[in-house]
C-alpha positions in Angstrom: -59.7 -12.7 -10.5 -63.0 -14.6 -11.0 -62.2 -17.5 -8.7 -59.7 -18.9 -6.2 -58.5 -21.4 -8.7 -57.7 -18.5 -11.1 -55.7 -16.8 -8.4 -53.9 -20.0 -7.4 -52.7 -20.5 -11.0 -51.5 -17.0 -11.2 -49.8 -17.2 -7.8 -48.0 -20.4 -8.6 -46.5 -18.9 -11.8 -45.8 -15.6 -9.9 -43.9 -17.4 -7.1 -41.6 -19.1 -9.6 -40.4 -15.8 -11.1 -37.0 -15.2 -9.4 -36.1 -11.9 -7.7 -33.4 -9.6 -9.0 -31.0 -9.9 -6.0 -29.8 -6.3 -6.8 -33.3 -5.0 -6.6 -36.3 -5.2 -4.2 -36.6 -8.4 -2.3 -40.3 -7.9 -1.2 -43.4 -7.4 -3.3 -47.0 -6.9 -2.0 -49.7 -7.3 -4.7 -53.3 -6.4 -3.9 -55.7 -9.1 -5.2 -59.5 -8.8 -5.6 -62.0 -11.7 -6.0 -65.8 -11.6 -6.1 -66.1 -12.6 -2.5 -63.1 -11.0 -0.8 -59.9 -9.1 -1.3 -56.4 -9.3 0.1 -52.7 -9.2 -0.7 -50.3 -11.6 -2.4 -47.0 -11.6 -0.5 -43.8 -12.4 -2.2 -40.5 -12.1 -0.2 -37.1 -13.6 -0.6 -36.0 -16.1 2.0 -32.9 -14.0 2.6 -35.0 -11.5 4.4 -38.0 -13.4 5.7 -39.5 -16.6 7.0 -43.1 -17.9 7.1 -43.7 -16.2 10.4 -42.8 -12.9 8.8 -45.4 -13.5 6.0 -48.1 -13.8 8.8 -46.9 -10.6 10.4 -47.1 -8.8 7.0 -50.7 -9.9 6.7 -51.7 -9.0 10.2 -50.0 -5.6 10.1 -51.5 -4.9 6.7 -54.9 -5.5 8.2 -54.1 -3.0 11.0 -53.1 -0.4 8.5 -56.3 -0.9 6.5 -58.3 -0.3 9.7 -56.3 2.9 10.5 -54.0 1.5 13.2 -50.2 1.9 13.1 -48.5 -1.4 14.1 -45.5 -1.4 16.4 -42.3 -2.0 14.5 -39.0 -3.4 15.8 -35.6 -3.4 14.1 -34.0 -6.6 12.8 -30.6 -4.9 13.7 -31.3 -5.6 17.3 -31.5 -9.3 16.6 -28.2 -9.2 14.7 -26.6 -7.6 17.7 -27.9 -10.4 20.0 -26.5 -12.9 17.5 -23.1 -11.4 17.8 -23.3 -11.7 21.6 -24.5 -15.3 21.3 -21.5 -16.2 19.0 -19.2 -15.2 21.8 -21.1 -16.7 24.8 -20.9 -19.8 26.9 -24.3 -20.8 25.6 -22.9 -21.0 22.1 -20.2 -23.4 23.3 -22.7 -25.5 25.1 -24.9 -25.7 22.1 -22.0 -26.6 19.9 -20.9 -29.4 22.3 -24.5 -30.7 22.4 -24.9 -31.1 18.6 -21.3 -32.4 18.3 -22.1 -35.2 20.8 -25.4 -36.3 19.2 -23.9 -36.4 15.7 -20.9 -38.5 16.9 -23.2 -40.9 18.7 -25.2 -41.6 15.5 -24.1 -44.1 12.8 -23.8 -43.4 9.1 -26.3 -41.0 7.5 -29.6 -42.4 6.3 -31.1 -40.6 3.3 -34.7 -40.7 2.4 -33.7 -40.8 -1.3 -30.3 -41.1 -3.0 -31.5 -39.6 -6.3 -29.6 -36.6 -7.5 -31.5 -33.6 -8.8 -30.0 -31.1 -11.2 -32.7 -28.5 -10.8 -33.0 -25.8 -8.0 -36.7 -25.3 -8.8 -38.8 -25.5 -5.6 -41.6 -28.1 -5.6 -44.2 -28.9 -3.0 -46.3 -31.9 -2.4 -49.5 -31.1 -0.4 -51.6 -33.7 1.4 -55.0 -33.2 2.9 -55.3 -35.0 6.3 -58.9 -36.1 7.2 -60.1 -36.6 10.7 -57.6 -34.1 12.2 -59.7 -33.9 15.3 -58.9 -37.6 16.0 -55.2 -36.9 15.4 -55.3 -34.1 17.9 -57.2 -36.2 20.5 -54.6 -39.0 20.1 -51.8 -36.5 20.7 -53.6 -35.1 23.7 -54.1 -38.6 25.1 -50.3 -39.1 25.1 -49.7 -35.6 26.4 -47.7 -34.7 23.4 -48.1 -32.5 20.2 -49.4 -33.3 16.8 -46.0 -32.3 15.5 -44.3 -35.1 17.4 -46.9 -37.6 16.3 -46.3 -36.6 12.6 -42.5 -36.7 13.0 -42.8 -40.2 14.5 -44.8 -41.3 11.4 -42.1 -39.9 9.2 -39.5 -41.7 11.2 -41.3 -45.0 11.0 -41.7 -44.5 7.2 -38.0 -43.8 6.7 -37.1 -46.8 8.9 -39.4 -49.1 6.8 -38.1 -48.0 3.4 -34.4 -47.8 4.4 -33.8 -51.4 5.4 -35.3 -51.1 8.9 -32.8 -48.3 10.0 -33.0 -47.6 13.7 -30.8 -44.6 14.1 -30.8 -41.5 11.9 -31.6 -37.8 11.9 -34.7 -35.9 10.7 -33.9 -32.3 9.8 -36.7 -30.0 10.9 -37.2 -26.3 11.0 -37.7 -24.4 14.3 -39.2 -20.9 14.8 -36.0 -19.7 16.7 -37.9 -16.7 18.2 -37.4 -16.8 21.9 -39.1 -13.6 23.2 -42.0 -11.3 22.6 -39.9 -8.8 20.7 -38.5 -11.4 18.4 -42.0 -12.7 17.7 -42.9 -9.2 16.6 -39.9 -8.6 14.3 -39.9 -9.3 10.6 -36.8 -11.1 9.2 -35.2 -14.4 8.7 -35.1 -16.2 12.1 -36.0 -19.8 11.3 -33.3 -22.4 11.8 -32.9 -26.1 10.8 -31.9 -28.6 13.4 -31.2 -32.4 13.3 -33.5 -34.4 15.6 -31.9 -37.8 16.5 -34.2 -40.8 15.9 -33.4 -43.9 17.9 -35.9 -46.7 17.4 -36.0 -50.3 18.6 -37.7 -53.4 17.3 -39.2 -53.8 20.8 -40.9 -50.4 20.7 -44.6 -49.9 20.3 -45.7 -46.8 18.3 -46.4 -45.0 21.6 -42.8 -45.9 22.7 -41.5 -44.4 19.5 -43.6 -41.2 20.0 -42.2 -40.8 23.6 -38.6 -41.3 22.4 -38.8 -38.8 19.6 -40.6 -36.3 21.8 -37.7 -36.5 24.3 -35.2 -35.8 21.5 -37.2 -33.0 20.0 -37.6 -31.2 23.3 -33.8 -31.6 23.9 -33.0 -30.1 20.5 -35.4 -27.1 21.1 -33.3 -26.1 24.0 -30.4 -25.6 21.6 -32.3 -24.3 18.6 -30.3 -21.1 18.4 -27.2 -22.8 17.1 -26.9 -22.2 13.4 -27.3 -25.2 11.1 -24.3 -24.1 9.0 -22.1 -24.2 12.1 -23.4 -27.8 12.8 -22.3 -28.9 9.3 -18.9 -27.1 9.6 -18.2 -28.5 13.1 -19.2 -32.1 12.0 -17.4 -31.7 8.6 -20.5 -32.9 6.7 
């Protein structure tokens, strides 16, 4: 490719080409530009998450430099999942999500439009002054993630008739230990974070309330999202 833009156009079209589910679910394509070279990673979500893509890149770099990376089997994770499904922790996690869903009112949707296409689309935004955003989060002893989630919550509340109680679905890494952080595969999970706002809250009050809910959810992040929907009959 002659430029990054040329590569980006090719990659966008390449990403939209579906996999043959009866064939290989992972493709690594070497790419060369005037100023650098690398690989284009395309993997089906059935077998990978974003963390896995980062691992592929870092391990590819090790191989290029003549070092054999340490590999762990995804089968080990599947075995621990079987154990979890039959554990007391699973029942506690189930009870937790059941209680927060029952405590919330009717679902609030960001949009009620129906889409007939399964094509993936992404809207990207460039945030300026990120250093100020980080300093603001640090001043409240919280994370940028919580601050951004609060902004999303306030936006939803504003456009959905000043709703004060609803859920924001967010993804979690769901890798609890060092071995799991070094295994490739699909680990990421989706969890509902309960948002409870008040007209008397300041923005900082909202941030602290959402932080408390987010931290609470993270303690139960292993519980599968499909099980949450099944249990709540959504």
